[in-house]
N, C-alpha and C positions, 0 to 999 in steps of 0.2 A: 530710611534713617535707622541707625543702630539704637537700641535702647541704651540709656546711660550706663547701666551696669555692664554691658558688653564693651562700651567704649572705655570704661574704667579698667576692665580686665585687660583689654588690648594695650592701653597706655602703661599699665603695670609691666606687661611683658616687654614693651619697648624700652622701658626704663630699667629693666633687669631686676625687678622686685616682684613680690607677691602681693596679692590682695590683702592677705592677713597682715603682712608687715606694714604695708602702706596704711591700712585702717588703724593699726595700733599706733602708728606715728601721728596720725591726725586726730585721734580720738581724745576726748577729755578724760581725766582720771576717773570720773564717776560712771563711765560706760563699762558695764560688766563684760560684754563680749562684742568687740568691734566687728567681728565677722558676722554676728547675728544682725547688726545694723545693716551691713551690706546685703545680706540675704533677705532682709525685709524689703529693701528696695527691689530686689529681683522678684520676689514673690508677688508683690503688689504692683510691679512695674511703675514704681513711683520715683521721685527725685529726693536727693538729700536736702536738708535744710540749707538755707543760704550760707550760713557760717561754715557748715560742713563742706559745701561745694567749693567755697573759697579755699579752705585748707587742702582739699583734695587737689584742686587745680594747681595751687602753689607747689604741693609736694610732687606732682607729676610734670610740672614745667609747662603747663598749658594755660590758656585763659579760661575763665568760667564760661564764657560764651561757647568756646569749643567743647568744653566738657559737657555742657547741657545740650547743645544743638548739633555738634559735629562740624560746625562751620565757624570761621573766624573772619571778622570784618577787616582785620589787619593782615590780609594775605601778603605773603612775602616775609613777614616777621615770624610766622609760626610754622615750624617744621611739619607739624601734623597736618596742617591745611595743605601745605605744598605737596605732600605725599598722600593726600586723601584718596582712597580707592585701593591703596595697597595694604591697608590695615588688616584685611582678611587673610593676607598671606601668612600672618603670624600663626594661624591655626595649623599650618603645615610644618612649622619648625620642630615641634616636639617629635614628629614622626621621622625626622631625618637622623641618620647615624652621624657620629662625630666627624668622620672624614668628609662627608658631604657638607656639614656645617662649616668646617674649616675652609673648604673650597669657596663657599658662599662668602664667608668672612673676608678671605683674601681678595676675592673679586670686588667686593664692595670697597675695601680699602684702596685697591688699585684705581677704581673708578673715581673715588673721592679725590685722589691726588690729581 
């Protein structure tokens, strides 16, 4: 099972956002550095508070259950559960050149139709 901070990072990539942007969007005004909050979870291998987990899950379009465990009891309704096991493929995307990315994008669009 992936640690929560890795799942958050993968979900940010899937949603076309960055950890910094997502953390800034979900953080309250009194948080000085949202990225430090994320890095704290990473260093301690800990979980966000319940209210933070809810805001993160809402922002990334997943359930809190998926965010925390990597599984969702509502299989079929959650995109990320349906494609569980493919999330590690995201680590290869930044290594591809633009023409390869375009080929993959076109193939995915074609298969989706």
